[in-house]
N, C-alpha and C positions, 0 to 999 in steps of 0.2 A: 505493499501500501505506500508507506511513504518513499520506496526507491521510485513508484511509477509517476506519482506525486512529483517529483524532485524534476526526474527528467520530464516531464511534462509540462513545470517553469522552465526551464534550462530553453527547452525546443520550442515554447512559446517568446521570450524576449526573443533568441535567433530570431525568432518571425517577426516580432517588431521588430531591430533593429534593422534588418536587412529590407523591409518596408520605409523606413524612416528615409535610409539612400536614392528609394525610387523615387519618391514624395515630392513632390514641389512644394517650394515654399508657401505662397498663398493656402495649397489644401496643407499641409501641415500646421500651419496656426490656425486655423482656422478646428485642425483636430485638437492640438495641444485647448482650443480654447472651451473646446464643448465638453473634453475628457476635466478638465479641471471647473471647469460650472456642476456641476454634476458631483465631480469628489465634495466640491466645498460642499454643495444642498446637502448634502449626507453629512454630513459634520456638522452643521447650524440644525439639521435634523435629532441627529442623534446626541448632541453636544447636550453636559451636563441628565441625561438619561443614564437606567441604569446597564443599558445595551451597548454606551459607551464602552463598560467598563467592563464588560464581555471580551467589546474586539480588544480592544487591551487586551487582555487571555489568550485569543485567538494568535496576533499577533508574535506573544510571547511564546505558544505553540509550533506556530511555522518557523522561527527561532532556531529553537531548539531542534526540531525537523530540518532544519538545514546542516545544524552543525554536527549531527545524531550523520547526516549521512558523510560530510564533507571527512571526517574522522572516524568512518565505520563502525561504531558505538552499538554493536550488539540489539545489548542490554535495553539500552534506550530506548534504537531504534522500533525495537521487538513491542515497547510498550506502546509509545508513539504508538504505534501501527493499529494498533486497538482503539484507543482516543482519535483519533482517524474514521474508524470506522460509527464510532457512534455519534461524532458529531454532523458524521452526512443526516442522518436523521434528528441528531435533536439540535443543529442550528435550526433548521425550518420552525420547529417546537418552539422554540424558546423568544426567537425573531417575530413570535405569529403579531402577537399588539402593535409591533413597530410595523412591520411589512404591510397591516392593515391599514396602520395610519398617516403611512406612505402613499399609497395609493389611492386615501381616502383625500387627502394636502393634492396628488396629481389631478383625479376626478373634480375637482374645486376651483383649478384653474383656469379665467375667465379670459377666454377669447372676445365674448360680445358681449354689449352691453346686457345687464337683463334687472333692472332697478326692481328690488322690493314693493318701495310706494316713493311718492312723489317725495319730493324738497319740501313741501308743506307741510305732509302729513306727519315724515321726519320727526321733522322740527315739533308738530303737537303731541307726538307719542314721547318721547324724550324729555318734555316738557312736565306732561302727568305722571312719568314715570319717577323722575326728580323731583319731583315734590309728594311722589306718595312714600318713595325712598328720604326724602327730609323727616317726617313728621314721623315714618317706623323708627329711622335712630333717636329720635329724642326722644321716641317711649320704651325705644327697648324692646321694639317687635321683631321679635324672627323672622327674615326674608328669605327668598328665593328666588329671582325673576331671570331667565333668562331670553336672549332674542335670540331667531333664526336666523341664519346671515343665508350663504349659497350652501350647504349641506341640510338637508331635509331632517326634520327630527320628526319623524309618524309615530317611532316605534315608542316612541317616547309621552308621546302627544295619546296616546290610543289609553297607552298602562296607567295613565288619569284620567281627570273627569273632563268631557272632552266640551269647551263652549266655543260661543263664538259670538263675540262682544266688544265692542269699541272698547281703546285701550282709553280708560278714565282713574283720575287717582282716590277719589272712593271706593272704586268697584275693589281695586287691589290693597288698599286698607281693611276692606270689607273682609276678603280673604285671608289676609296675614293676621286678622283681627285673632287671637287667641282662643276663644270659641266655636270659633267656625268652622263647621267637620270639616273646610275647604286646608285648613290652615297650616298643615304637614304636607313635603316635598314644596315640587319648584311651580311655577309660575310661568308657560312659555308665549314669547311671543312672538304670532307671523306676521310681517306687516304694520295695519294700528290696527290688530285683531287680538283680545287674547285665545288663543287656543282652546289651550286645559291648565287647569290646576290640580294642585295636586300626581306631580307627575312623578314618578319617580326616577332618581334619575343613576349610571354608574360613578361610583368612588373612585380615587388615583389609589392606586397600587407605587405612588412614590412613597418612601418610609421620608423625605426632608419636610411632609406633608403630616406627619403622626400627633403635630402638636395643634392641629385646626380639628376643630369638630368640624361635624355630619356636615352640616351644611357646606362648609370650605371644605370639605374632600369633594362632594358633589361637583360644586361650581370646577374644583378642575379635571374633574376626570368627565365631565362631558366637554368641556372645550380641550380635555387632549382628544375625544374622538372624536370630534366636527371644530367648524369655527363661527361656531358660537361665542354673544356673549354674557357673562354670567354678572350677575349682582347681588352682594350679599350684604346681609344684616345683622350682624349676630345680633343675640337677646341678652348675652351677658353683659357687652361693653356698649352696645349699640353704633359702635361702628363700623364703616362703609369698607367695602373689597368688591374689586373688581378681575376679573381672571377670563382672563383673553390666551389661547394658542399652547395651557396648561400651566401657567405662567398666568399668579396670584400678585394685585399690586392690592396691598393691604393698610384700612386709614387712610383712606382717602375727605378731602376736605370734599361738605357736602356743596360748591360748589364750584369743584373741578369733574363732580359726576357727570353733569351735563356735558362739560367740552370736551371728556374723554369719551365719550359716545356717540356727539354730533363726530368726529376723528379717525370713530375704529367703524360706526356704519358707513361712513364716506370712502375708506377703503374697498367697500364691495356693494355702492352701490351706484 
């Protein structure tokens, strides 16, 4: 296994350099730029995730394979051979969440305009949400509000209580009122409509989020799996947080909520 892998790497490297010599400079430059962009995109996507640490481990094993082959270390080669066989099966399983997220992100690439709602409608929705969030924050009422962007959230909408209501601050306050039957879970907003309440969202597996509450973990989780925007109000401190792309910004000032939403929604619309 290791011998075949090493020989294959050598042959591919030789093939690469032979073809580089045959390339014209413009084509070579284009080729290098495309590959560099792909590598950089992969690095940015995996940076600060558990997948990055796994890649470091795989790189170390690969270096050990080369070292063992060069110095003909029979025992090391044998042990690594078993590892290589297991990795062929294990890698797709271990990287399944990252591969799925990467394909979803590629699928969200926007080639043509696809506005979710008009500029006027967007401003009105943002104002209504901000008013509700400000009140919830001052009263220390927990809340989780999700804005759908390009990625559909149908599976999460369907597991909650489906609604078809215009976004209003009074309605949001009623939903998250502690004695309301809909206050648990998340509210999902699509365009200028509240389409569901009490929706259950996926919780992040990121160990860095271990000190967060359930709402914050769910906010991170849904933004890891989609391009949604999540706003969280803590029922313990009343602080406002916002999650995007699996990253959460905590303790956002009330007057900044609107500006952040306008900027984020503009990116996808």
